[in-house]
C-alpha positions in Angstrom: 118.0 94.9 84.8 117.1 98.0 87.2 114.1 98.5 84.5 113.2 94.9 85.5 113.7 95.3 89.3 111.0 98.4 89.0 108.7 96.9 86.8 108.6 93.3 89.2 108.1 95.8 92.2 105.4 97.5 90.6 103.9 94.0 90.0 104.3 93.2 93.6 102.6 96.0 95.1 99.1 94.2 94.3 100.1 91.2 96.9 101.6 93.5 99.4 98.5 95.5 99.3 96.6 92.6 99.9 98.7 91.8 102.8 98.8 95.0 104.4 95.4 94.7 105.7 95.8 91.5 107.5 99.2 92.8 108.9 97.6 95.9 110.5 98.1 94.4 114.1 100.5 95.4 116.6 103.6 93.5 116.4 103.4 92.3 112.8 105.9 92.3 110.6 105.7 92.0 106.5 107.6 88.7 106.4 106.1 87.3 103.0 106.9 91.0 101.3 110.5 90.7 102.7 110.8 87.3 101.9 109.8 88.4 97.8 112.0 91.1 98.2 114.8 88.7 99.6 114.4 85.9 96.7 113.8 88.5 94.3 117.2 90.3 94.8 116.4 93.7 96.2 118.5 93.6 99.3 121.7 93.2 97.1 120.3 95.7 94.4 121.6 98.7 95.9 125.2 97.4 95.8 127.5 98.1 92.9 127.7 95.5 90.1 131.8 94.6 91.2 129.9 94.0 94.7 127.3 91.7 93.5 124.5 94.2 93.2 122.6 96.3 90.3 124.3 99.6 91.2 121.0 101.2 92.4 123.0 103.6 95.1 125.0 104.7 91.7 124.2 108.5 91.2 123.5 107.4 87.4 120.6 105.2 88.8 119.2 107.6 91.1 115.9 107.9 88.8 115.8 103.9 89.1 115.9 104.0 93.2 113.4 106.7 93.1 110.8 104.7 90.9 111.5 101.2 92.7 110.7 103.1 96.2 107.8 104.6 95.4 106.4 101.4 93.2 107.1 99.3 97.1 105.4 102.5 98.7 102.7 102.4 96.9 101.5 98.7 97.5 102.7 99.0 101.2 104.2 102.0 103.2 105.3 99.7 106.2 107.3 97.6 103.9 108.4 100.8 101.8 109.7 102.0 105.2 111.8 99.2 105.6 113.3 98.7 102.4 114.3 102.4 102.2 115.8 101.6 105.9 117.9 99.0 104.1 118.9 101.2 101.1 119.9 104.0 103.8 122.3 101.6 106.0 123.9 100.4 102.4 124.3 103.7 100.8 126.0 105.0 103.9 128.4 101.7 104.3 128.8 102.3 100.4 129.8 105.7 100.8 131.9 106.0 104.0 132.8 102.2 104.5 136.6 101.1 103.6 136.9 98.4 101.0 137.0 95.5 103.4 133.9 96.6 105.5 131.8 97.4 101.9 132.8 93.7 100.9 131.9 92.1 104.5 128.6 94.1 104.1 128.0 93.1 100.9 128.4 89.5 101.5 125.9 89.9 104.3 123.4 91.8 101.5 123.6 89.1 99.4 123.0 86.6 101.8 119.8 88.0 102.5 120.7 90.1 105.7 118.1 93.0 106.4 119.8 95.8 107.0 118.7 99.2 108.9 119.7 102.4 110.2 118.6 103.2 113.9 119.8 106.3 115.1 116.9 107.8 117.3 118.0 107.3 121.1 115.7 106.9 124.3 115.9 110.0 126.8 117.8 109.6 129.0 120.9 107.8 127.7 121.5 106.8 124.3 124.1 104.6 123.2 127.9 104.8 123.9 131.1 102.6 122.8 133.2 102.5 125.8 136.1 100.4 126.6 135.4 98.7 123.1 131.9 97.6 124.0 128.3 99.3 123.6 125.9 100.6 126.5 122.8 101.7 125.5 119.6 101.3 123.6 118.2 102.7 120.0 114.5 103.3 120.0 112.0 103.7 117.2 114.0 101.0 115.6 112.1 100.0 112.4 112.4 96.3 111.9 113.7 95.3 115.7 114.0 91.5 115.8 114.0 91.1 112.1 116.7 93.7 110.9 119.7 91.6 111.4 122.1 93.9 110.5 121.5 97.6 111.7 123.3 100.4 111.1 123.5 102.7 115.0 125.5 105.7 115.8 127.3 105.1 119.0 128.7 108.1 121.0 132.6 108.4 121.8 134.1 109.6 125.0 135.1 113.0 123.0 131.3 113.4 122.0 131.4 112.4 118.2 129.5 109.6 116.6 130.7 106.6 115.3 128.5 104.5 112.9 129.0 100.7 113.2 126.8 97.8 111.7 126.3 95.7 114.5 125.3 91.9 114.0 122.3 90.4 115.3 120.3 87.3 115.6 116.8 87.1 114.3 114.5 88.4 117.5 117.4 89.1 119.6 116.9 92.1 122.1 113.5 93.6 120.7 111.2 95.0 122.5 108.1 96.0 120.5 105.4 96.5 123.7 105.6 100.5 123.6 105.1 100.4 119.5 101.0 101.5 119.9 100.8 103.5 117.2 97.8 104.6 115.0 99.4 103.6 111.4 102.3 101.6 110.0 101.9 99.3 112.9 103.3 96.1 110.6 107.0 97.8 110.5 107.9 95.8 113.8 109.2 99.2 115.5 110.7 99.1 118.7 113.5 99.3 121.6 116.6 97.7 121.2 118.9 97.3 124.1 122.8 96.5 122.4 124.4 97.0 125.9 127.7 94.3 126.2 127.8 93.5 122.1 131.8 94.5 121.4 133.0 96.7 118.7 135.2 94.1 117.7 132.2 92.1 116.3 130.5 95.1 114.7 131.8 96.5 111.2 133.1 100.0 111.6 131.7 102.4 109.1 133.8 105.6 108.2 135.2 107.6 111.1 133.9 109.6 113.6 130.6 112.3 112.6 130.3 111.2 109.1 127.0 109.8 109.7 126.1 113.7 109.8 128.0 114.9 106.8 126.0 117.0 104.2 124.3 116.8 101.8 124.2 113.3 102.8 122.5 113.8 105.9 119.6 115.7 105.2 119.6 115.0 101.6 119.3 111.7 101.9 115.5 112.5 103.0 114.4 112.5 99.6 114.4 108.4 100.2 111.7 108.3 102.6 109.9 111.3 100.4 110.1 108.6 97.4 107.9 105.9 99.7 105.9 108.9 101.0 104.9 109.3 97.3 103.8 105.9 96.6 101.4 106.4 99.7 100.1 109.6 98.6 99.1 107.6 94.8 97.7 104.9 97.0 95.3 107.3 98.5 94.3 108.9 95.6 93.8 105.9 93.8 91.5 104.4 96.4 90.0 108.1 96.3 89.3 107.7 92.6 88.0 104.1 92.7 85.6 104.7 94.6 84.4 108.0 93.1 84.0 105.1 90.4 82.3 102.3 92.5 79.7 104.7 93.8 79.1 106.4 90.2 80.1 109.9 92.4 82.5 110.9 90.0 80.3 113.5 87.8 79.5 116.0 90.9 81.6 118.8 90.2 82.6 119.2 93.9 83.7 115.6 93.6 85.8 116.2 90.6 87.1 119.2 91.8 88.6 117.6 95.3 90.1 114.7 92.9 91.4 117.3 90.6 93.4 118.9 93.7 94.4 115.7 94.8 95.9 114.7 91.2 97.7 118.1 91.3 99.3 117.2 94.8 100.6 113.8 93.6 102.1 115.1 90.6 103.6 117.8 92.5 105.1 115.5 95.0 106.4 113.5 92.3 108.0 116.3 90.5 109.9 117.8 93.4 110.9 114.2 94.7 112.6 113.4 91.3 114.4 116.7 91.6 115.7 116.3 95.1 117.2 112.8 93.8 118.8 114.1 91.1 120.3 117.1 93.3 121.5 115.0 95.7 123.1 112.5 93.2 124.8 114.9 91.3 126.2 116.7 94.2 127.0 119.9 91.8 125.8 122.2 94.0 126.9 123.4 97.3 125.7 121.5 100.4 123.7 124.2 101.8 121.8 124.6 98.3 120.9 120.6 98.0 119.6 120.8 101.6 117.8 124.1 101.2 115.8 122.3 97.9 115.3 118.8 99.8 114.3 120.0 102.6 111.4 122.4 101.0 110.4 119.3 98.6 110.1 117.7 102.0 107.8 120.4 103.4 105.8 120.3 100.3 105.3 116.3 100.1 104.2 116.5 104.0 101.5 119.0 103.3 100.8 117.5 99.9 100.4 114.0 101.9 98.1 115.9 104.5 95.8 117.3 102.0 95.5 114.3 99.9 94.2 112.4 103.2 91.8 115.4 104.2 90.4 115.6 100.2 89.9 111.7 100.0 88.0 111.3 103.3 86.1 114.7 102.5 84.8 113.0 99.0 84.6 109.6 100.8 83.0 110.5 103.9 82.0 108.1 106.6 82.5 104.9 104.4 86.0 106.3 104.6 86.4 105.6 108.2 85.3 102.1 108.4 87.9 99.7 108.8 86.8 97.6 106.0 87.3 100.2 103.6 90.9 100.5 102.2 91.3 104.0 102.5 91.1 103.8 106.2 94.4 102.3 106.8 95.9 104.1 103.8 95.2 107.2 105.2 96.5 106.3 108.9 99.3 104.6 107.4 100.3 107.6 105.7 99.7 110.0 108.5 101.8 108.6 110.5 104.8 108.3 108.0 104.4 111.8 107.3 105.6 112.2 110.7 109.1 112.8 110.3 111.8 114.5 112.8 111.9 118.5 112.7 109.4 119.7 109.8 109.2 123.3 111.0 113.2 123.4 110.8 112.8 121.7 107.1 110.6 124.4 106.0 112.2 127.4 107.6 115.8 126.7 107.0 114.8 126.5 103.1 113.1 129.7 103.3 116.5 131.3 105.5 118.5 130.4 102.3 116.5 131.7 99.8 116.1 135.3 102.0 120.2 134.7 102.2 120.7 134.4 98.4 121.0 137.6 96.3 119.9 135.1 93.0 116.8 136.0 91.7 113.9 133.4 92.1 114.2 131.7 88.4 117.6 131.1 89.2 117.5 130.0 93.0 117.6 126.3 92.3 119.7 126.6 88.8 122.3 123.9 88.6 121.3 121.5 91.1 121.2 118.6 88.7 123.7 119.2 86.2 126.4 121.9 85.0 124.1 122.8 82.3 120.7 123.5 83.9 
């Protein structure tokens, strides 16, 4: 079943890519693509089999989930971002939720509700849970007005944060006016004011501060890296297609640039796959897993920026014109590469390596299995 999902996702990348250009406008949302994911069973796929899914969040299916996220991101980073948020929310609910919460949220996923994780908050303020009601807002909420089951974190009186999945109606409480981004325009990202929603109407997920437990919190970055990998591959493919179409591929300087881009993409694929396996296995200590994921994250970001620069250098001015595929692909990728605290990710991985006595060849041994 999972192999079929991946094959269908790879086939669906073509229409997603064709639709992406038309959706490259403020306030847009990939309705058709999400409709295909819904009817194709992808919204329920992260659930275990006993809850009606394909088990994509099970540790033994991590390679399949990684391939699926990359395939969707290759077709459209906007769709990939939204689906990754859906998977992330369900993964948190499955990991920390009670049996009742898991069953209830699984019914919603099977019914076609789009989930997401909304954690970022505007300054000043934020989302507070007081007297059994929510007060405040979330910002940079992808899928605002379309995500009907967002998982949010709300601050309690003692400062800890509680995860809740709140029920929303389509279009409810969403303000997209500030999302005037260079790329990723079709993600319907905005501000959502949740003031007045009752805690009794939400599904509580886990205990306070479970959201930030390691290695799942930082380690989960592998999922957005898998989507970014799809975007990197799409840029490299557009780069390669332009060289072929223009007959400039015989030039050794052009070949060298494409070769470097291919190395970057393949390096990302290997790093993301190992990071995903390390998080799924949880056989190494949390600090070690997080350090490796942060190392991979910094590498993927740099590779993405390098691939953009190489493609733009090779294609030249044509790649900056709106009718060229590379123009939107590079804008979307550059925007999606902007994840929180990139410097911390790099320096914390380096700090871990400095504190360890193990020789470099053994620094990451045992991440995926007891044998390695």
